[in-house]
N, C-alpha and C positions, 0 to 999 in steps of 0.2 A: 118920474122916469117911466119909460115904456119898455116892456120886455117882450121878447118873441113869444107868440102863442105856440104852445106845444100841441102837436097832433095826438100824441099818445104818452101817457105817464102812468107808472105802476107803483103802487105801495105794496110791498111784499115782506112779510115777517119783520116789520118795524112798527114802532108805536106811531101814533099820529104826530107827536112832538118830533120824533126823529125824522119822519117823512117831511114835515114842513121845514125843519131845520136844514135837511139835505137840499131841498129845493131852493131855499133862500141862499145857502152857501154857493150853489151852482151859479146863481145870478149876482153874487157879491153883495147880498143884503144881510145886514145884521140888526139886532134889536137891543134895546135897553129900556129900563123903566125910569120914568120921571116921577119922583115922589113929591107931591105938593104939600104945602103947609096945612091944608085942611084934611090930610090923611088919605087922599086919593093916590092911586098908582096908575100911571098912564103908560101903556106900551107904545114905544116909538120904533117904527121900522124905517131904517135909513140905508142908503147905499153909497154914501160919501161922508168922509169924516167932517166936512164942512157943515153937514146937517146936524152935527152933534154940538150942543152948547158946551162951552168950557166950564169947568168946575169953578165956582166963585173963588177968586184969589189964586188960581192956578193956570192962568192963561199961558204963562211961561214959568219954567222951573229952572233954577240955576244949575249949571254943570261945572263941577270943580274936581277934576281928577286928582289933583295934587293938594287939595285943601283938607287935610286931615290933621286933627290936633289931639292932644292928650285930654282935652276937655270934652271930647266926643264930637260927632259930626254936626255941622250946622243943620238946623231944621230944614226939612223939605229941599234937599239938595241931591242931585244925581251925581254919583261918583264913578260910575262905570257904564259904558255903552258899548255893546258888541254888535257888529254887523257881520252876517255870515251869508255865504252863498254855497250852493251845491248843485252839481249837475244832476238832472233828472232825465230818465229815458222818455222819449216821446213815442216809442213803439217797440215792437219786438218781432222776431221771426222764429218760427218753429220748423224743425225738420225732423223727419223720422227715418228709421232704417229697419228694414225687415231682413233679419240675418239669413233666412232661408232662401230669399230671392234678391240677392244684392244686384244692383244695377251696374253696368259697365260704363265707366266714364268715356 
C-alpha cells in the first residue's frame, strides 16, 4: 500500500518504539512476528487482516452461546461475543469570560 508523505513529523519525549508505533497506528498498520521452524523470527507489517495468515486449524472457531455442560466447555469454542459502540466527540469549542470587563449582549 502507499501512504501519504508527511511534510513534517516530530518525535518528542517518546521512545523510538513508541514513536514508530504511534506512526503506524495513525496509518492503520500493525505488526506481528512469524516464528519459523528453524528458529527465525520474522517481523510482518500489515494493514489489512487478509494479509495475516490464519492459525493452523483455526480458520473458523465455533460459537455456541448456549452449549455449556457439566463436563466443561467444548474445546476451542467461543461462548460470548459483545459488540459495543460509543459516541466520540469530533471537536470542541472554548469560550472565556473576563469578569472585570463583561461584554454586553
